[in-house]
C-alpha positions as CSV (number, residue, x, y, z in Angstrom):
1,M,-107.0,-128.8,63.7
2,L,-105.8,-126.0,65.9
3,S,-102.2,-127.0,65.5
4,A,-102.7,-127.2,61.7
5,C,-104.1,-123.7,61.6
6,L,-101.1,-122.4,63.7
7,L,-98.7,-124.1,61.3
8,M,-100.4,-122.6,58.3
9,N,-100.2,-119.2,59.9
10,A,-96.5,-119.6,60.5
11,C,-96.0,-120.6,56.9
12,A,-98.1,-117.6,55.8
13,T,-95.8,-115.1,57.6
14,Y,-92.6,-116.7,56.2
15,K,-90.8,-114.5,53.6
16,Q,-93.3,-111.6,53.9
17,N,-90.4,-109.2,54.2
18,I,-88.9,-110.3,50.8
19,M,-89.0,-107.3,48.4
20,L,-88.9,-107.1,44.6
21,N,-90.1,-110.6,43.8
22,H,-90.4,-111.4,40.1
23,D,-91.6,-114.4,38.0
24,E,-89.5,-116.5,35.7
25,N,-90.5,-114.4,32.7
26,F,-89.0,-111.2,34.1
27,V,-86.2,-109.8,32.0
28,A,-83.7,-107.6,33.8
29,S,-81.9,-104.6,32.2
30,R,-78.4,-105.3,30.9
31,L,-75.4,-103.1,30.7
32,T,-72.8,-103.0,27.9
33,T,-69.2,-103.3,28.9
34,E,-68.6,-99.7,28.1
35,A,-71.5,-98.5,30.1
36,R,-70.6,-100.7,33.1
37,N,-67.1,-99.2,33.4
38,L,-67.9,-95.7,32.3
39,E,-66.7,-93.2,34.8
40,R,-68.7,-90.0,34.9
41,S,-69.0,-86.7,36.7
42,Y,-72.2,-85.9,38.4
43,T,-74.1,-83.0,37.1
44,I,-76.0,-80.5,39.2
45,K,-79.7,-81.0,39.1
46,P,-82.7,-79.2,40.7
47,N,-83.2,-80.1,44.5
48,D,-79.5,-80.7,44.9
49,R,-77.9,-79.1,47.9
50,L,-74.5,-77.6,47.5
51,N,-71.7,-76.5,49.8
52,V,-69.7,-73.6,48.3
53,K,-66.4,-72.5,49.9
54,V,-64.8,-69.3,48.7
55,Y,-61.1,-68.5,49.3
56,T,-59.1,-65.5,48.2
57,N,-55.6,-65.3,46.7
58,S,-55.9,-68.6,44.8
59,G,-56.7,-70.5,48.0
60,E,-53.4,-69.7,49.8
61,R,-55.1,-70.2,53.2
62,I,-55.9,-73.8,52.4
63,I,-52.2,-74.7,52.0
64,D,-50.8,-72.3,54.6
65,P,-48.1,-74.7,56.0
66,D,-47.0,-72.6,59.0
67,Y,-50.4,-71.3,59.8
68,E,-49.1,-67.8,59.5
69,L,-52.3,-66.5,57.9
70,N,-54.4,-67.8,60.8
71,K,-52.4,-66.1,63.6
72,G,-54.4,-63.6,65.4
73,I,-57.8,-64.7,63.9
74,N,-60.5,-65.1,66.4
75,Q,-61.6,-68.8,66.8
76,S,-65.3,-67.9,66.4
77,V,-64.4,-66.4,63.0
78,R,-62.7,-69.6,61.9
79,L,-65.7,-71.7,63.0
80,R,-68.2,-69.7,60.9
81,P,-71.3,-71.6,59.7
82,D,-71.0,-73.9,56.7
83,P,-74.4,-73.4,55.0
84,E,-76.0,-75.5,52.2
85,Y,-77.5,-73.9,49.1
86,L,-80.5,-75.4,47.4
87,V,-80.7,-75.7,43.6
88,R,-84.2,-74.6,42.8
89,L,-86.5,-76.2,40.2
90,D,-85.4,-73.5,37.6
91,G,-81.8,-74.8,38.0
92,K,-80.6,-71.7,39.8
93,V,-79.1,-71.3,43.2
94,F,-79.0,-68.1,45.2
95,L,-75.5,-67.4,46.6
96,P,-74.2,-64.6,48.8
97,M,-73.0,-61.5,47.0
98,V,-73.4,-62.9,43.5
99,G,-77.2,-63.7,43.7
100,D,-78.9,-66.2,41.4
101,V,-76.6,-68.4,39.4
102,S,-77.7,-71.0,36.9
103,L,-75.8,-74.2,37.7
104,E,-78.1,-77.0,36.4
105,G,-76.3,-79.4,34.1
106,K,-72.8,-78.3,35.2
107,T,-70.2,-80.5,36.8
108,L,-68.6,-79.4,40.1
109,H,-65.5,-78.3,38.2
110,E,-67.6,-76.3,35.7
111,A,-69.4,-74.7,38.6
112,D,-66.1,-73.8,40.3
113,L,-64.9,-72.0,37.2
114,L,-68.1,-70.1,36.7
115,L,-68.2,-69.0,40.4
116,S,-64.6,-68.0,40.3
117,N,-65.3,-65.6,37.6
118,L,-68.3,-64.2,39.4
119,Y,-66.5,-63.8,42.7
120,A,-63.5,-62.2,41.0
121,E,-65.6,-58.9,41.1
122,Y,-65.3,-58.9,44.9
123,F,-62.2,-60.8,45.8
124,T,-58.6,-61.1,44.6
125,S,-58.0,-64.4,42.6
126,P,-60.9,-66.3,44.2
127,Y,-60.6,-70.1,44.6
128,I,-63.9,-72.0,44.8
129,I,-64.6,-75.5,46.1
130,T,-68.1,-76.7,45.4
131,S,-69.4,-80.1,46.8
132,Y,-72.6,-82.0,47.0
133,T,-74.3,-82.6,50.4
134,N,-77.3,-84.8,49.4
135,K,-76.1,-87.2,46.7
136,R,-76.9,-90.6,48.1
137,V,-77.8,-94.3,47.4
138,T,-80.4,-96.3,49.4
139,V,-79.5,-99.8,50.6
140,L,-82.3,-102.1,51.7
141,G,-82.6,-105.8,52.7
142,A,-79.9,-107.8,54.5
143,P,-77.6,-104.9,55.5
144,G,-80.6,-103.6,57.5
145,G,-81.2,-100.4,55.5
146,A,-78.9,-97.5,55.1
147,I,-78.6,-94.2,53.3
148,V,-75.1,-94.0,51.8
149,P,-73.9,-90.5,51.0
150,L,-71.9,-90.3,47.8
151,V,-69.1,-88.2,49.0
152,N,-67.0,-89.2,46.0
153,E,-68.0,-89.7,42.4
154,N,-67.7,-93.1,40.6
155,I,-68.5,-95.3,43.6
156,T,-69.3,-98.9,42.7
157,V,-72.0,-101.3,44.0
158,A,-69.4,-103.2,46.1
159,E,-68.2,-100.0,47.8
160,V,-71.8,-99.0,48.6
161,L,-72.5,-102.4,50.2
162,A,-69.2,-102.2,52.2
163,L,-70.3,-98.7,53.5
164,A,-73.7,-100.2,54.4
165,G,-72.1,-102.9,56.5
166,G,-71.5,-105.6,53.9
167,L,-73.4,-108.8,53.2
168,K,-72.2,-110.6,56.4
169,N,-73.9,-114.0,56.6
170,T,-77.5,-112.7,56.3
171,G,-77.6,-111.7,52.6
172,K,-77.8,-113.6,49.4
173,A,-74.8,-112.7,47.2
174,T,-76.7,-114.4,44.3
175,N,-79.6,-112.0,44.4
176,I,-78.7,-108.3,44.6
177,V,-81.1,-105.9,42.8
178,L,-80.2,-102.5,41.6
179,L,-83.1,-100.1,40.8
180,R,-82.3,-97.1,38.7
181,N,-85.3,-95.0,37.5
182,N,-87.2,-97.5,35.4
183,D,-84.4,-100.0,35.0
184,V,-83.9,-103.1,37.1
185,Y,-80.5,-104.9,37.2
186,L,-80.1,-108.3,38.8
187,I,-76.6,-108.8,40.2
188,D,-74.8,-112.0,41.3
189,F,-71.8,-111.4,43.4
190,S,-71.3,-115.2,44.2
191,T,-69.0,-115.7,41.3
192,I,-66.0,-113.8,39.9
193,D,-67.8,-113.4,36.5
194,G,-70.9,-112.2,38.2
195,F,-68.9,-109.7,40.2
196,R,-67.2,-108.3,37.1
197,D,-70.5,-108.0,35.3
198,G,-72.5,-106.5,38.1
199,N,-70.1,-104.2,40.0
200,Q,-71.1,-101.1,38.1
201,I,-70.7,-97.5,39.1
202,V,-73.8,-96.3,41.0
203,Q,-75.7,-93.1,40.3
204,P,-77.4,-90.7,42.8
205,G,-80.8,-92.0,43.7
206,D,-80.1,-95.7,43.0
207,I,-81.6,-98.3,45.3
208,V,-79.6,-101.4,46.1
209,Y,-81.5,-104.3,47.6
210,V,-79.9,-107.5,49.0
211,E,-82.3,-110.3,49.5
212,P,-82.0,-111.7,53.1
213,I,-81.3,-115.4,53.7
214,K,-84.5,-116.9,55.2
215,R,-84.2,-119.3,58.1
216,F,-87.6,-120.8,58.8
217,L,-86.8,-122.3,62.2
218,S,-85.0,-119.3,63.8
219,E,-87.4,-116.7,62.4
220,N,-90.5,-118.6,63.4
221,S,-89.3,-120.0,66.7
222,A,-92.0,-118.3,68.8
223,Q,-94.8,-119.6,66.6
224,L,-93.3,-123.0,66.4
225,A,-93.0,-123.1,70.2
226,I,-96.7,-122.2,70.4
227,I,-97.5,-125.0,68.0
228,L,-95.5,-127.6,69.9
229,S,-97.0,-126.5,73.2
230,T,-100.5,-126.8,71.7
231,L,-99.7,-130.2,70.3
232,S,-98.3,-131.3,73.7
233,T,-101.4,-130.0,75.5
234,V,-103.8,-131.7,73.1
235,T,-101.9,-134.9,73.2
236,T,-102.0,-134.9,77.0
237,L,-105.7,-134.2,77.1
238,L,-106.4,-137.0,74.6
239,V,-104.4,-139.4,76.8
240,L,-106.3,-138.4,79.9
241,I,-109.6,-138.7,78.1
242,F,-109.0,-142.1,76.7
243,R,-107.7,-143.4,80.0
């Protein structure tokens, strides 16, 4: 009886770390071919954090080939802080010198053009480089869990998984789940057709889950050892009693 209880307990703990289970009636969201391959530019949203670099003279210091413009500049000046700027809930961001600027809904290129015009009041031919610092995708499951920064736009599911360490031999290529707001996409990377259909461009805030491959014996070896030890002890006691 004791060994049976232990075995039931081992079975009960099996697969408890599997997420996003669904029944056979679940219908996943589907993408059209156009939507799957659509490249897009991220737009600035509230709570985004931005890095804004301002250069004068059309950015000549960036491409200074002989470092002539940096000669005689103190090292501490060149290593000045690189702050982040928060986009508030009203869609505005407070920037040095120009103050509040409404950037919500604009792409990075549009933001660069707008800020160039604003900083032209203070600098000669300003050149602006705006970038995100907090656009990311969350990867859970077999890769072990990772936050993947989206340093480039139009990154695909396969690239995100590669940045998170890949599937290795612990994840099911047949069961990859992509969560996007209220939409759930089931992806099968085990076939070429499945890869073509599922390798879509991710969006900031997406969650990619790779179901782990469950190995009953290896994952429950400690509990199985207890069960076998208990069975051996009980068997030995019974033999001694009946003798």
